[in-house]
C-alpha positions, 0 to 999 in steps of 0.5 A, spaced: 217 803 715 223 803 718 220 797 722 218 794 715 226 795 711 230 793 718 226 787 718 226 785 710 233 787 711 240 782 708 243 780 713 251 780 711 256 778 715 261 784 715 268 781 713 273 783 717 281 784 714 287 780 718 290 783 723 297 785 722 302 783 727 306 788 732 313 789 733 317 790 740 316 788 747 309 790 750 305 790 757 298 788 759 298 793 765 294 800 766 301 803 767 305 806 762 313 809 764 315 815 761 322 815 759 325 822 759 328 825 753 336 827 753 334 830 746 328 833 744 324 828 738 323 832 732 316 832 730 315 829 724 311 823 724 317 818 725 320 814 730 327 815 729 329 820 733 334 816 740 329 817 745 323 812 741 328 807 740 329 806 748 322 808 750 317 801 751 312 800 747 305 799 750 299 796 746 294 790 748 288 795 746 281 792 746 275 794 742 269 798 745 265 799 739 261 796 735 264 790 741 265 792 748 271 788 750 272 785 742 279 784 739 281 789 735 281 788 727 288 792 727 293 793 732 296 799 735 302 801 739 304 807 743 311 810 746 311 816 752 317 820 753 319 827 757 322 832 759 322 838 763 317 842 759 314 838 754 310 831 755 311 827 748 307 821 745 308 817 739 303 813 736 303 807 731 297 805 728 297 798 723 293 797 717 295 792 712 291 796 708 294 803 707 290 806 702 283 804 705 285 809 711 280 814 711 281 822 709 277 828 711 281 835 712 276 839 716 278 845 719 280 845 726 275 842 731 271 839 726 270 831 726 270 828 719 269 821 717 276 819 717 280 815 723 283 818 729 287 817 734 286 821 741 290 822 747 286 823 754 291 826 759 289 827 766 294 831 769 292 832 776 290 824 776 284 826 780 280 821 776 275 827 774 278 831 770 283 832 763 285 833 756 283 830 749 288 831 744 285 828 737 288 829 730 286 825 723 292 822 718 291 829 715 293 833 721 287 836 722 287 837 730 282 837 735 281 837 743 277 838 749 277 838 756 274 834 761 270 835 767 266 831 772 269 825 770 264 825 762 263 832 760 267 835 754 268 842 753 270 842 745 272 850 746 278 848 749 283 849 744 290 848 747 297 850 743 300 843 742 304 840 736 303 833 733 305 831 725 302 825 722 305 820 716 301 815 712 307 809 710 306 801 708 304 800 715 299 803 717 299 811 719 303 814 725 302 820 730 307 824 734 305 829 739 309 834 743 304 837 748 307 843 753 306 842 759 305 849 760 298 847 757 297 842 763 295 844 770 298 839 775 300 839 782 307 842 783 310 836 786 318 832 785 313 826 782 307 826 778 303 821 775 298 823 770 291 820 768 293 817 761 289 813 755 288 813 748 283 812 743 283 809 736 278 810 731 278 806 725 272 809 721 271 804 715 269 799 721 266 803 725 271 801 730 273 804 736 279 801 740 282 803 747 288 803 751 287 801 757 280 798 757 274 802 757 267 801 757 261 805 755 257 801 760 261 804 765 259 811 769 265 815 768 270 816 763 276 820 766 275 814 772 276 809 767 283 811 765 290 808 765 296 812 768 304 815 766 308 814 772 315 816 772 315 823 771 320 827 775 323 834 774 317 837 771 317 844 769 314 849 776 315 856 773 310 861 772 307 861 765 305 867 761 301 867 755 299 873 752 294 873 746 295 882 743 290 883 738 288 889 733 281 889 729 278 893 723 271 893 722 267 897 717 260 898 719 253 900 717 249 905 721 243 907 721 241 914 722 236 917 728 234 921 723 234 917 717 238 914 711 245 910 713 252 911 714 258 907 714 263 907 720 270 905 721 273 903 727 279 900 730 280 897 736 286 894 740 285 888 746 288 882 748 288 876 752 293 873 758 294 867 761 298 867 767 300 861 770 301 863 778 303 856 780 303 849 775 295 848 777 293 856 779 292 859 772 289 866 772 286 869 765 283 875 763 280 879 757 281 887 756 277 890 750 275 883 748 272 883 740 268 876 738 267 878 731 269 872 728 263 868 733 257 865 729 250 869 729 245 866 733 240 862 729 233 865 728 227 865 733 220 867 733 218 866 740 210 866 741 211 863 748 211 867 755 218 864 757 225 867 754 229 864 749 235 861 751 242 862 746 248 858 746 254 861 749 260 861 743 264 867 745 271 863 747 273 867 753 266 865 757 266 857 753 273 855 755 272 852 762 265 853 763 264 846 766 268 849 772 262 855 774 255 851 772 251 849 777 245 846 773 238 848 775 232 843 773 237 838 770 235 831 770 234 825 764 226 826 763 228 833 760 236 831 759 237 838 762 234 841 754 232 847 759 239 850 760 237 853 766 243 855 772 245 859 776 250 862 772 249 863 764 255 867 761 250 871 756 248 875 760 254 879 761 255 884 754 248 883 752 244 887 748 242 894 751 236 891 756 233 898 754 234 899 748 226 898 746 225 903 752 229 909 751 234 906 744 232 907 737 235 904 730 242 906 732 243 904 739 248 899 740 246 891 740 251 888 745 254 892 751 261 892 751 265 889 756 271 893 758 274 887 762 274 880 764 278 876 768 278 868 770 282 865 776 281 858 776 285 852 780 286 845 783 290 843 790 293 837 791 288 835 796 282 835 790 279 843 791 277 846 785 276 853 785 274 858 779 272 866 781 270 870 775 270 878 775 267 882 769 265 890 768 260 892 763 260 899 760 254 903 760 250 904 754 247 910 753 241 912 747 241 918 742 239 923 748 243 920 753 238 915 756 242 909 759 239 904 755 245 899 759 247 901 767 255 899 768 255 893 771 259 888 775 258 881 774 262 876 779 261 868 780 265 865 785 265 856 784 268 851 789 269 844 788 272 839 794 273 831 791 273 825 795 274 818 796 278 818 789 272 822 785 267 818 787 264 823 792 264 831 791 261 837 795 261 843 791 259 851 792 258 856 788 255 864 788 254 869 784 253 877 784 251 882 780 251 890 782 248 895 777 250 903 776 242 905 776 240 912 774 233 915 776 231 913 768 233 906 768 232 903 776 224 901 774 226 897 769 233 893 772 234 890 779 240 894 783 243 889 786 242 881 785 245 874 789 244 867 788 248 861 791 247 854 792 251 847 794 251 840 791 253 833 794 254 828 789 257 821 791 258 815 786 257 807 790 257 800 787 263 801 782 261 807 780 254 805 777 250 808 783 249 816 784 246 820 789 245 827 787 242 833 792 243 841 791 240 847 794 240 854 792 238 861 794 237 868 791 236 875 793 234 880 789 233 888 790 231 894 787 226 900 788 218 898 789 217 899 781 222 894 780 220 889 784 213 890 782 215 888 775 219 882 778 213 879 782 209 880 776 213 877 770 212 870 767 217 867 771 213 868 778 206 870 776 204 873 784 198 877 782 195 869 779 188 869 782 186 863 786 193 862 788 197 863 795 201 869 793 200 876 794 203 882 791 207 886 795 208 893 791 212 897 796 217 891 796 224 892 795 226 886 795 225 879 793 227 872 796 227 864 794 230 858 794 231 852 790 232 844 792 233 837 788 235 830 790 236 825 784 237 818 786 240 813 779 243 808 776 247 810 770 252 804 769 253 797 769 248 791 765 244 793 760 238 797 766 238 804 767 234 808 771 233 815 775 228 819 779 229 826 781 224 831 785 225 839 784 222 844 788 223 852 787 220 856 791 215 862 788 220 868 789 226 864 786 229 869 781 237 868 778 236 871 771 240 877 772 247 872 772 243 865 771 237 862 766 230 861 770 224 860 765 219 859 771 219 858 779 214 856 783 214 849 782 214 842 784 217 837 779 218 829 780 219 825 774 222 818 773 226 815 767 228 807 765 232 804 760 234 798 757 241 800 753 245 795 750 252 798 748 255 792 744 254 789 737 248 784 736 243 781 731 243 787 727 244 794 731 251 796 733 247 800 739 240 799 742 236 803 748 229 803 749 226 807 755 220 810 758 219 817 762 213 819 767 213 827 770 208 830 774 209 837 776 205 842 780 206 849 782 207 851 790 200 853 791 197 845 790 195 846 783 197 840 777 200 843 771 204 838 767 203 831 767 205 826 762 209 819 760 213 818 754 216 812 750 223 812 746 227 808 741 234 809 739 238 804 735 245 805 731 244 799 725 250 795 723 253 792 716 248 787 716 242 791 714 243 791 707 242 798 705 241 801 712 248 800 714 250 804 719 244 808 719 240 811 726 233 810 727 229 814 732 221 813 734 218 815 740 212 819 743 209 822 749 202 823 752 201 830 756 196 833 760 194 826 764 190 827 770 186 834 771 192 839 769 190 846 769 196 851 765 198 857 770 202 861 764 197 861 758 194 867 761 200 870 762 198 871 770 190 870 770 187 864 771 189 857 770 186 854 764 184 846 764 187 843 759 186 837 754 190 831 753 195 831 748 199 826 743 205 827 740 209 823 736 216 823 733 221 820 729 227 821 725 233 818 722 240 820 719 244 815 714 252 813 714 256 819 715 262 816 712 259 817 705 260 822 700 253 823 701 249 823 707 242 826 709 237 824 715 231 828 718 226 829 723 219 829 724 215 831 729 207 831 729 201 833 734 194 833 737 191 837 743 185 841 745 180 836 745 182 835 737 182 842 735 190 844 736 194 840 731 201 841 729 206 837 724 213 839 722 219 836 718 226 837 719 231 834 713 238 834 711 243 833 707 251 833 707 255 833 701 263 831 701 265 833 695 272 832 696 276 831 703 277 838 703 270 841 701 264 840 705 256 843 703 250 842 708 243 843 707 238 843 713 231 846 712 226 845 716 217 846 714 213 846 720 205 847 721 201 849 725 194 850 728 194 852 735 186 853 738 189 856 744 194 860 742 195 867 748 192 873 744 192 878 750 190 881 755 186 886 755 183 892 760 176 894 760 176 902 761 170 903 763 169 897 768 176 896 770 175 888 768 181 885 764 179 880 759 185 874 757 184 872 750 186 867 746 185 866 738 186 860 733 193 861 730 194 858 723 202 859 722 207 856 717 215 857 718 220 856 713 227 855 716 233 853 712 241 854 713 247 853 709 254 850 711 260 850 706 266 848 709 273 849 705 280 847 708 285 849 704 289 846 709 288 843 716 291 851 719 287 855 713 279 854 712 273 858 710 267 857 713 260 861 710 253 860 714 246 863 711 239 862 715 234 865 711 228 865 716 220 866 714 214 865 719 207 867 718 201 867 722 194 869 722 189 869 728 182 867 728 176 865 732 178 870 738 175 868 744 176 870 752 177 865 758 170 864 761 167 864 767 168 857 768 176 856 765 176 849 769 171 846 765 170 838 763 169 841 756 173 844 752 169 849 749 166 852 756 172 854 757 172 859 753 167 865 751 166 870 744 170 876 745 171 882 740 178 885 741 180 892 741 180 895 734 186 895 731 189 888 734 194 885 729 190 878 726 197 876 722 204 877 722 210 875 717 217 875 721 223 874 716 231 874 717 236 873 714 243 871 717 250 869 714 258 869 716 263 868 712 270 867 716 277 866 713 281 864 719 289 862 718 292 860 723 299 862 721 303 859 727 301 856 733 296 859 737 297 866 733 291 867 728 288 871 723 280 872 722 277 875 716 270 876 716 264 878 713 257 879 717 250 880 713 244 880 715 236 883 713 231 882 718 223 884 717 217 884 722 210 886 719 203 885 721 200 881 716 199 876 712 199 875 705 197 868 705 202 866 699 208 861 698 213 861 702 218 861 696 216 869 695 217 870 702 224 868 701 225 872 695 223 878 698 228 878 703 232 880 698 229 887 697 230 888 705 236 893 707 242 889 709 247 890 715 253 888 712 260 889 717 267 886 714 271 884 720 279 883 720 282 881 726 289 879 727 292 876 734 299 873 735 301 868 741 306 869 745 309 865 751 314 865 756 
C-alpha cells in the first residue's frame, strides 16, 4: 500500500524563499576567537551591548539536512564573548518572513514542531564529550550532555540563561553559560570545541557551523573551536539543592482495610567542583516522587523485564558508567544488558513475595549516594559511584531487603585525538544478610571489564574488543538457586554443565569482538562475535538476560543521507545471526531485511512522512530452544516468519499520527500473532498538546510454557506446554500544557488489560528433537487446580505541575494514582468491559509536594 502511494504521488518541487544577505564581516575558518567582555551583556536577546559591537561575526553555515553541504535557505551568524565566570553567545537567525517562523511552547526538554538553535560545546576539547544547549523562539530550553563522540544524554539539566526575540529580521538568541556548568582543564589558556546547529522547521532544514556531515562517524569530533579563552575561573564550585517533600499516601493495613498517612522528608543534592575538571555529586535521602511510573508489562517469558532509569541522580552522567554487553547493530543494543544497571539501587524489596504483605514498602530507601567524576588533561576520564540502601522489613520484622552497599569504578583513557580509547570498569555489591535472607540473596557480587576501541581511515572504520568477568558469593542454598535460574540452567539435561549443590561461589567471563564501517560513502557494515560462559552473572548490579552463549552476527546497509528523488534519507539493510550455547547446541539462527525512508515534499499527500518495512525469518537450519522448558530438555523449533511495518506523518502539523504493525507465523503453522499500535497527536495550540497511543495485540501461541510438574510417585518431571490465546489492549494518554517555559502541567495515564486462555495442554515427549512438530509433544493432564486462564488489569496515572521559579529551583506538585488486579480467569468478554472494571478496583493515591532551591557559590 505504501509503495503504491509513493509511486502515485505527485512530484512537486518545494519552492524556497530567497536567502537574506547578512551584515558585517564573516570568517570562513572552523575557528572563532572569543572576545573578553569588560562589562557582562544584559541577557535580553538584543545585540546592543558594548561587547557585541566589536565581537567578530561568524557565518558560512552549511546544510546537512535534507542536503549534505547544501546552501541554506536563510542565513545565520553568531558572535562569542566571555569573562572569568561565563561564556556568552549571540546568534542572529535571519528570516525574510518572520511571521512564518514556527513556534511551540512546550515544557523544558520537549521538542515541539518549532525552529531551534543549538550550541555544542566541547569544553575539554577532547573531541568526544561536551554539552548541547538548545532553545526555540519561545525560549523553551533543551540540554544534553555528550559522550563517546555521539551519545546524547537528555537527562542532564544545566543551569544557564538564554533570551530570545522575534523581529523584522528573523529571530535571535542570547546565551549566558556559567562556566560552573562546564568541565575544563586547569590551564592559563583554553580552547573549547564549538559548533552551532540551526533548524528551520517549515523547510525541514538543518544547517551547521562548521560543516557537519551525518555520513561521517562522530559528533564532537566534527566541531570547530573557540580560541582566546584566558583567565577562566579555577575556583571551587559549590551547588546545593536542599528539598523538602510532603507526601500523603494511602496505606494497606495488614489486618485489612486502608488508612492514609502523612510523611514529611528532608533531603538534598550537593555538587562540589573540587577542580575545574573534577566534580563530586552527592544525594542524601533522595526522593524521586515526581518521576513517571514504569509502563505496564505482563511478562510470560523466562527473562527479567528491563525498565529504563528515570531518576535524575542516576540518569545524569550515566554514559560515564556504561559498559554494554551483547551490544551490536543486529539487536541495536535493545536488550540493554550491561555491567551497571542503576535500577538495582533502590529496587523493589526482593523478598516481598517471600516474607512481605500488602503493607510492605514498594521501594528500598536510599540513605545516601555519591558520584565523583572528572577528566585529566591527558584525556583520562574517571568516575566513582557509591550508594547505601537501608534495610526494609516486613510486618513481623523479617528482612525483605537487607542493608547493602553498591559501588562502581570506571575509567577511560583517550588517545590519538579521541580515535583510540581504553576503558575499565569494576562493580561490587555487599549485603548485610541474616538467616532468613541468606538463602535467597548473594552476600557479595563483583564484576569487572575492559574495552579497547580504535577508529581509523578518517574515523569511518572502527574495531572494538572487550572482556569481562564476574563472581558471586553466598550460601550453598543461594548458589543452588543461582545455578538453576533462567540465566544459567545448569540442570538442563544433555549439556556439559553440572550442578554443584555445595558451591558457595560462581565465576564466569564474557568476550566480544566487533568490526565495522560506520561512516563515509553510502555503505555500512558490522560483524560481531560474543561469547559468555555459563557461570557469567552480573545481575546484582548489572542486567543480563542469559549467559551460556556464543553469538555471531553480521549487518550490512546502504544508506543515503541527502535529498534525492522522493526521499530526504533512506536506508536498506540486511542482517544475519546465529547463536549456540557453550555446549554446542544451536538455539537461534535467522535473517532479516528492512527498509526505512523519510519522504520529501515531492510526494504530495505523504509530504514529510517516514515509512518502514521489514521482516525476519527465524529458526533456520535446525535450532533448539534451550530456555523453553525452564531447565528441561531442549526442544526443536520450527521456522517462523515475522513481517512488520510502520509509518508516521508530518509532525509539524496540528494533527499528526502513525502506527506500527507486527505479524508472525511459526510452529509449523500452529502459532500466529498480530498487533497494531496507532497513535495520534493533536496540537490544540502552541501551548496545549494531547497524545493518544494505543496497542491491540492478538496471539495464538501453540507452544507457551505452562509449567513444570513433578510426579509425587515417580519423581519424574513433566515439562508442560499449552496453546495460549491472548489478547492485550493498552493505551496511554498524555496531556501537556505549558503556561510559560518555566510553568508546565503534564498528565500521563495508562490503562492496560491482558487476558489469556490455555488449552490443549501437552508435555514434552521422549522425542523433543523430532522433525515433525506434533511428535515433540504428547498428551498430558496437569494437576487439578492448575489455572487455565488469566486476566491482568492495571491503571496508572501521573499528574505533575512543575514550576521553575528561579534558575535551578523547582516546585513539583504531583498526584499519582494506581489500580491493579490479577485473576485466574478469563471472562471472554469485550475489552471495553475489562477497561470499565478497572474503575471498580480499589485505588492507591499519593499526593506529593516537593520544593527544591538551588544554591550556587
